[in-house]
N, C-alpha and C positions, 0 to 999 in steps of 0.2 A: 400487804402494803405501812399498814397504820399497826399491826403487832409489836409489842417492845417498844413502844414511840409515845412519845410526851407531845399533845396538841393543846394550843392553845385558841381559845375562839374567842375575838374580840365579838362586843355587843351578842355575846352567847344565850340569850337569855332572850331575844327578838326571834322569830318563827321559823328564819332558814336556822338559826341558833339551835335551837331543840332539834329540829326534825337534825339535822346533822348528827347531835348529839345520839339523838334513835340510832340514827344508822350506825354509828359508828360501835355501838354498845352492841348490834344485834349483828353485823358485820366482822367486827373484829375485837372478838372478846377478851383477845390477850391484850390488846391498849396497853400504855403502863400508867398514862395519866388523859386524863382532860383538862383541863383548867378553860373555866366560865366566867370571862372577863366586861363585867359590864357595871354601869355603874345606879343600878335601878335595883337597890336591897330588897323588894317587894316581889320584883320576878326571881329571885334569884330563891327567894324564899319558898313560892310556889313552888319552882325546880326542884328545890330541896325536898319537898313535902312527896312530888314523882319518883326520887329516885334518894331512898335511904340512904344515908351515909354505910350504915353495916351491909345493905346489898349491895353497894356500888362508891369499895372502896375508892377506884381509882379516878371518881369526880376529886376535883375539888371548886372554889367557888371564889373568886376575888373580886371585893370593891374596886372597880377602878374606871380611870376615862381617860380615853384616845387623849385626851389630849394633855395626860400629865405624862411626861415621858418618863420619868425617872420613875414613876410606880410602874409606868410600860417594862423598863427592861427590868426591876425585880420580877415582875409575873414571868419573864421570857425566858428566867436563869433555870435551865437542865430540859427545854422547849427542843424539839426537832421539826416542827410545825405548827406555823401561825398561818390562819383565818382570818383573813380580816373583814367582818359583816357590819363593825361599827359604822353607822352612819345618822344624817340629819336626811331624811331622805322624803318627807313632804313639799310639793312643790310650792305649796301657799306658806309655809311654813318660813320655805327657807327665804322666798321673797321681802317676807316682813324680819325676818332675823337674819337679814345678811351675813352680818357679822360672826353670828352662832355658827354658821353654818359653815364658814370658812373655817374657821377655826377646828369645828370636829373633822368634815371631809377633805380640809388640804392639808392643815397644821397636824394632827391626828394623823394619817396617812404618814406624814414624814416621820413622825414619833414613832409608829410599826419599822419602818424602815430602818431606825437608830436604833433601835432596839433590837432588830434582829441583827443585824451588823456586829452591833455591840457583844453579843453572846454567839451562842453555839447552834442559831436556826437553820436549817438547813434549807428550808421550803417557805414560802412565805406566798399565799393566793387570795386576791384581795378579789371582794365583789366588786362587780360597777350592774351598771344598768340603760340599757337602750338611749335613756337621755342623755349620756353622753355622748353620743353619736352626733355632730352638729349640731347642737345642743342652741338652745333659744331662752332657757330659765335658768336660775340660778342656781338651784341644784343639780342639774346636767353639766355644768362649768364645772362646777366643784368636782364632781366626779372624772368627766375629761383632764382635769389639772391632776386628780390624785391615780389616774390609769397612769397619766405621762410619768410619773413619782416611781411608781415603780416600776415602771419595762426600764426606765433609766440607772434605777437602782443595780439592776444588773453591769452596767460599767463602771460603778465603783465597790464592788465587794472585793474587788483585790484578788490575793488567793485563797479564799475561804471557798468552800465549799457549800453555797449556798445561790438558788434562784429563786427570782421574783417572777410572778407574773397574774394574769388579770381574768377573768370570768365575767362575759356580758351576754345578760340576757333580758326576755322582755316583761311583762306582766306576771306577776306567779298568783294564782290561782288559790282565790283566799287568803291574800297576806293581809295583815290589817293597816286598813285605810282603799283599800283594793273596790274594784264597783263590784264582783260580787256579791260581797260579805251586804254592803251598802246595798245594793237591788235586793237582798233577800231580808233586812230589815226592814224596805218600804214599801215590800208588795203588798202588805195586808192595809196599803191605806187605799190600794187602786190606782195607784197615781207612781209613774216610773218615772223623775225626771231625769233626759239624757242631755250631752250638752251639744252633740251631732250627726245628725243620721246617719252619713256619711262615713264617721268616725270610724278604726282600727284600729284592730291593737293587734301585738304578740300575744302568744298563751304558754306559758309552762308551767309544771307542778313541781309544789316544793322538793319535792323525791327527784326531780330530771334537773334541779338548779342543783342538790346535793350531790346528785352523779357526775354532771360535770366538771364539778370543784373537787371529785375522788381522781378523775380524769385528768383534770389538772396535776394535779400533786404526785401523779404516779407518771405522766410523761412529759413533761414541760422542760426544754430546754434551757430556759431562762428568756422574757420578755414578752412572749405573745398573748396578744390579748385573744382567748379561745370564744367563740360564741356558737351557740347550737341550731341545727336544724328543725326548727319549733313552728310551727303552724299559725296561722291567724283566726283571728275573729270579726266581727262587725257586732258594733256595741247594738246595736237594735237586735240584733239575735242572741244576745246575751240575755236581753229582759224579756224576750218572748222565752228564752229557756225556764225561765225562773217564774213569770208572770204572763203568762200568753193573752190571760183578759184584761193584763193591766194599760190602762191610758197613760201611751209615750207624750210627757213633755218636754218640749224642745228648750233647755234652758241658757244656750248659747255656747262657746270656748269658754274656759276660764283663761285668765292672764298666766303665760308661762306653758300653755298646754299645745302642742300639735295635731293634727285633724291625721294625723299618721304618724307612726314610728319607724327609723330605722335603725341599722346596727350596721352598717355596711355601707358608704358613703362609697358615687365613683371614684373619687380621689384614691379612698382607703384600699381599693381592690387593688389599684399597685404594689401594692403589700400582704395582699390573702392570699390564704394556701386553704386548697381541700382538703380536709383530714378524712372525708369520706360521713359520719354521723354528725362532725361539726368544721367549722371555718375557724381560721386561724390568723390575727390581722399580726404582722410581723412589727419588729420594731424599726423603724427610719434609719434610728442610729446605733449601730454597733459594733464595740473594740471586741468584739469577742467570734462573733459569726456572720455568715456571708447568708443572703437567700437561698442561695443554692445549699448553703450545709441543713437549716432548718427544713428545706423542701426535702433535700434525702435522710435526713433525723428521722422525719415523721412522715415517712412517704406520701407524698401529698402531692396535687397540682395546682397549678395557678389557677386561680378563677377567671375566667374570660376579662380583657379589656373591660372598663366601663359599666362593671357588674356594680347592681346597688341591689341592696340587702334591703326591705321597706315593708311592714306591714301588707301595705294596700297591693302591692303587687307578688306579693309571696307566691307560690304553688301549690302550699296548702294550706285548705280553709278548715276549723272548724263551722259545723252545724248546729241550726238548734238542736236536734238529737244527740249530738254527741257530747257537746257541753252541758245536758243534761244527763249524761251518762259520766261526766268528767267529773261535775261537781257534787253528784253522790258518790265518788269515787275519793275524790282528793280534798272535800269540801264539808261534806256534811254526808255519812252515811243515812241518818234518817228522812233527807232533802225527797220532797215528793210535790208535784202538782197539786195545787187546791184548786 
C-alpha cells in the first residue's frame, strides 16, 4: 500500500509519529520517502540518531509548523499521503492558552487541507480524539472543528483524485502526559492521586492506533470518521495494576475533564455504520456519496437506533491483570510489580 509512495507526517516526532515511522519501515521497505514535519529541532535530532541518513535514505526531516501554510505546501510537493498528527493536546494547556490551541488545531488543519488541494496528494488521514465527541473542553472543541474541516474538504476537492478522512480513538497507552507513565513515575511515593474513583477511559496501544490509520489509508471512500472497537478500563484498576499497595488519594475531577469518555453519541448513531473491527461515522453532508453508497462500499451495516459508544457502557473491559500484561508489552518491557 505504501511501497513506492511518499508519505508526510505532521507532528512526526511525537509518540504516534515515531511508531508510524517504525511501522512503515518494517512493513513497507520500498516506501519512496517519509517526511517528518515538526517544529521541534531537538526531537528531530534525536530521531535522526535512531535513523541515520546512510541507513535510512528515504527519511527526510522538515522543520516547520502547521500554522505556516506556505512551508507546509512546500513540504507536500511530491507527497502521496499525508498523516496529520500535529496538535496541542493537553487539556489544561489548551484552556490556559486558547488562542494558541485554535491556531494549531483549527487553522493548522485548514492549512493541511489547503496544502493537499494545492499539490498532488492522494490521501489525507487526520488524527482525532474521543474528546472531540460531545466536547466540554477547548481541546475537544478544536478537534471537533478540525474533524468537520477534514470531512467537508471532500466536497471542495473538485476533480482531484484526493480523499480526506479522520480516525478517532481513546487514551493511548504510554503516550506522553497520559495516566500510565504518570502513575509509574509516582508509584515510588506510595501514593497515587486519582481524580474520581468511578472514572473510566477507552484504551488503545500505539500500534493499534497506527493500524487504524493504515486501515483508513487503504479503505476510506472519503469523509468517514473511523473509530476502533477497543476496551475500557477503570482508573482505579490502572492504579492497582501499577502499584497495588499504594494509597489512593481522590483529588477531584479537573476542569474540562469528563467522568467517562464517548466516541459515538446517540445523535452520531444516525450516521454510523459497523465495519466489523471498526465503526465509521459518515458525513452528514456529502455531494458525492449517499449513506447507501458508504454501506455498500464498506460492506457494512447501520448501528442500532440510539446506539451509544462510551467508556462506561462498553462491552469489553480491561482487568488489573490484563493491564499489567499490556503495560509490559506496550509501555515498558521491564515493568514489574514492586
